[in-house]
C-alpha positions as CSV (number, residue, x, y, z in Angstrom):
1,M,-9.8,10.9,-1.1
2,A,-9.2,11.0,-4.7
3,P,-8.2,14.3,-6.1
4,T,-10.8,16.4,-7.7
5,A,-10.9,15.6,-11.7
6,T,-11.1,18.4,-14.1
7,A,-9.7,18.9,-17.6
8,F,-5.9,18.3,-18.0
9,T,-4.5,21.9,-17.3
10,G,-0.8,20.9,-18.0
11,T,1.0,21.1,-21.2
12,R,3.1,18.5,-22.5
13,V,6.3,19.1,-24.5
14,T,7.7,16.0,-25.9
15,R,11.2,15.2,-27.4
16,L,11.4,12.8,-30.3
17,G,8.0,11.7,-29.8
18,F,8.5,9.8,-26.5
19,V,10.5,11.8,-24.0
20,N,8.3,14.3,-22.2
21,A,8.5,17.4,-20.1
22,Y,5.5,19.3,-18.7
23,L,4.5,22.8,-18.1
24,V,2.3,23.4,-15.0
25,R,0.5,26.7,-14.6
26,E,1.0,28.4,-11.0
27,D,-0.1,31.8,-9.8
28,D,3.4,32.9,-10.1
29,G,4.5,31.6,-13.7
30,L,5.2,28.0,-14.6
31,T,6.5,25.1,-12.9
32,L,8.6,22.9,-15.5
33,V,8.4,19.1,-14.6
34,D,11.8,17.6,-16.1
35,T,13.6,18.9,-18.9
36,T,13.9,16.1,-21.3
37,L,17.1,15.1,-23.4
38,P,19.9,17.6,-24.1
39,R,19.3,20.5,-26.2
40,G,15.8,20.3,-25.5
41,G,15.6,23.8,-23.9
42,K,14.9,26.0,-26.7
43,A,11.6,23.9,-27.5
44,I,10.5,24.2,-23.7
45,L,11.1,27.9,-23.7
46,R,9.1,28.1,-27.1
47,A,6.2,26.2,-25.4
48,A,6.6,28.7,-22.2
49,A,6.4,31.7,-24.4
50,Q,3.2,30.7,-26.3
51,L,1.7,30.2,-22.7
52,G,2.7,33.7,-21.9
53,A,4.4,33.1,-18.4
54,P,7.7,32.6,-17.3
55,I,9.4,29.2,-15.9
56,V,9.9,30.0,-12.4
57,R,10.8,26.6,-11.1
58,I,12.0,23.2,-12.4
59,A,11.0,20.1,-10.5
60,L,12.8,17.1,-11.6
61,T,11.2,13.6,-10.6
62,H,14.7,11.8,-11.0
63,A,18.3,12.3,-12.2
64,H,18.4,10.2,-15.3
65,G,19.8,12.0,-18.3
66,D,16.6,11.9,-20.3
67,H,15.0,14.1,-17.5
68,V,17.7,16.3,-16.6
69,G,19.4,16.6,-19.9
70,S,18.6,20.2,-20.6
71,L,18.9,21.5,-17.1
72,D,22.0,23.3,-17.3
73,E,20.9,25.0,-20.8
74,L,17.5,26.0,-19.2
75,A,19.3,27.2,-15.9
76,R,21.5,29.5,-18.1
77,A,18.5,31.0,-19.9
78,L,16.5,31.4,-16.7
79,P,18.5,33.3,-14.2
80,G,17.1,32.8,-10.5
81,V,15.1,29.7,-11.6
82,E,14.3,27.4,-8.7
83,V,15.5,24.0,-9.0
84,L,14.1,21.1,-7.1
85,I,15.0,17.5,-6.9
86,S,14.7,15.0,-3.9
87,A,17.6,14.8,-1.4
88,R,18.6,11.6,-2.7
89,D,18.5,12.0,-6.3
90,A,20.4,15.3,-5.7
91,R,23.4,12.9,-4.9
92,L,23.1,11.3,-8.3
93,L,22.7,14.6,-10.0
94,A,26.1,15.4,-8.5
95,K,27.5,11.9,-9.7
96,D,27.6,10.5,-6.4
97,M,26.9,6.8,-7.1
98,T,27.2,5.2,-3.5
99,L,24.4,3.5,-2.2
100,D,23.0,4.3,1.3
101,P,23.0,1.6,4.1
102,G,19.8,-0.5,3.8
103,E,19.2,0.2,0.3
104,P,18.9,-2.9,-2.0
105,R,22.4,-3.5,-3.4
106,E,21.3,-3.3,-6.9
107,K,23.1,-1.7,-9.6
108,L,22.1,1.9,-10.6
109,R,20.9,1.4,-14.3
110,G,20.2,4.0,-16.9
111,G,22.5,7.2,-17.6
112,Y,23.3,9.5,-14.9
113,P,25.2,12.6,-16.7
114,G,25.0,14.9,-13.9
115,A,24.8,18.3,-14.2
116,A,26.7,21.6,-13.3
117,T,23.3,23.2,-11.9
118,K,22.9,22.5,-8.2
119,P,19.3,22.2,-6.8
120,T,18.2,25.3,-4.9
121,R,16.0,22.9,-2.8
122,T,15.8,19.4,-2.2
123,L,12.4,17.6,-1.9
124,A,10.9,15.0,0.7
125,H,7.4,13.4,0.5
126,G,4.7,15.6,1.7
127,D,6.6,18.6,0.5
128,R,5.0,21.3,-2.1
129,V,6.3,22.4,-5.3
130,G,3.9,25.3,-6.0
131,S,0.5,23.6,-6.1
132,L,2.0,20.1,-6.6
133,E,2.3,17.8,-3.8
134,V,5.5,15.6,-3.7
135,V,5.1,11.8,-3.5
136,A,8.0,9.5,-2.9
137,S,8.2,7.0,-5.4
138,P,11.7,5.1,-5.3
139,G,12.6,2.1,-7.2
140,H,13.3,3.4,-10.7
141,T,16.0,5.5,-9.0
142,P,16.4,5.6,-5.2
143,G,15.1,8.9,-4.9
144,H,12.3,9.1,-7.6
145,V,9.5,11.4,-7.0
146,A,6.1,12.0,-8.4
147,L,4.2,15.2,-8.5
148,L,0.3,15.2,-8.0
149,D,-1.7,18.3,-9.0
150,P,-5.0,18.3,-6.8
151,R,-6.5,20.9,-8.8
152,D,-7.0,18.9,-11.8
153,G,-6.1,15.5,-10.5
154,T,-3.2,14.9,-12.6
155,L,-0.2,12.7,-11.5
156,Y,3.1,13.6,-13.3
157,C,4.4,10.0,-12.4
158,G,7.9,10.3,-14.0
159,D,8.9,7.0,-15.0
160,V,7.0,4.8,-12.5
161,F,4.7,4.5,-15.4
162,S,4.9,4.6,-19.2
163,T,2.3,4.7,-21.8
164,L,4.1,4.0,-25.1
165,G,2.5,0.8,-26.2
166,G,0.1,0.9,-23.5
167,V,0.2,1.7,-19.5
168,A,3.0,-0.6,-17.9
169,T,4.9,-0.1,-14.8
170,T,8.7,0.2,-15.1
171,A,9.1,-2.8,-12.7
172,K,9.0,-5.0,-15.8
173,P,10.1,-4.4,-19.3
174,H,7.0,-3.9,-21.6
175,P,7.6,-5.8,-24.8
176,R,6.6,-2.7,-27.1
177,F,8.8,-0.2,-24.9
178,P,11.3,-1.9,-22.6
179,L,13.6,0.9,-22.1
180,P,12.4,2.6,-19.0
181,A,12.3,-0.6,-17.5
182,M,15.8,-1.6,-18.4
183,A,17.0,1.3,-16.7
184,T,15.0,0.7,-13.2
185,W,17.3,0.3,-10.1
186,D,15.3,-2.2,-8.0
187,R,12.2,-3.6,-9.5
188,A,10.6,-4.8,-6.1
189,T,10.7,-1.2,-4.7
190,E,9.4,0.1,-8.0
191,L,6.3,-2.4,-7.9
192,A,5.6,-1.0,-4.6
193,S,5.8,2.7,-5.6
194,A,3.3,1.9,-8.5
195,R,0.8,0.7,-6.1
196,T,1.4,3.6,-4.0
197,L,0.7,5.8,-6.8
198,R,-2.3,3.8,-7.8
199,A,-3.6,4.4,-4.4
200,L,-4.1,8.1,-5.2
201,D,-6.6,7.3,-7.7
202,S,-5.7,10.2,-10.0
203,A,-7.7,11.4,-12.7
204,R,-4.8,10.9,-15.3
205,I,-1.1,10.0,-15.5
206,A,1.4,12.2,-17.2
207,P,4.6,10.1,-17.6
208,G,8.0,10.7,-18.8
209,H,7.4,8.3,-21.6
210,G,4.2,8.4,-23.7
211,K,0.9,10.2,-23.9
212,V,-1.2,11.5,-20.9
213,V,-3.9,8.8,-20.2
214,E,-7.2,9.7,-18.7
215,A,-9.0,7.5,-16.1
216,P,-6.0,5.4,-15.8
217,A,-7.1,3.1,-12.9
218,A,-7.9,0.1,-14.7
219,A,-5.0,0.1,-16.9
220,I,-2.5,0.5,-14.0
221,D,-4.3,-2.4,-12.1
222,R,-3.5,-4.8,-15.3
223,A,0.2,-3.2,-15.3
224,I,0.7,-4.0,-11.7
225,A,-0.8,-7.6,-12.1
226,K,1.5,-8.1,-15.0
227,A,4.6,-6.9,-13.4
228,A,3.7,-8.8,-10.1
């Protein structure tokens, strides 16, 4: 069943016009999805102040530096904040670059700067982060996750899709914005995750790179077909 589609209720905070974090309102405050690049904390905290609510948890879609770059800065500014990432990418956050038995023997691409901040909880498929549902979506990194908000139908898709220059999967470089795909670990796994997320039939995608796209189904289908 497709999630309920209403107006987008999240708040996009963008860095340099192409790296995103999102603030999602909950009953107890705000969930922050990703942290952008280093030195992005002040802008995120300003956006939260404008919303009039505290950031109570930070959910990371994966451990690349453009998603965890301001984690330590924000953790220092927000004592007691909950920090969540998949169990698999928690190892990458700790700079453990070993592959598990059975994982594709592909190179871990992209930047993994790690962080001094340790997760307070690790995530698995089907877990809840506030109102958000965790959806395993490996491929870009071994433990990448997406987060679905069933209240408004938004899929916070991390780097499974990007929308700069048009909706694309990161299983194949997009000529107009190839960087996310160049950082993808295993393209076959990534393409399978793109299909998994497409099956959710979300009302919109909120990507790590690019603008929020409404009613994305047809554009995602085209992107998957090009990548395949």
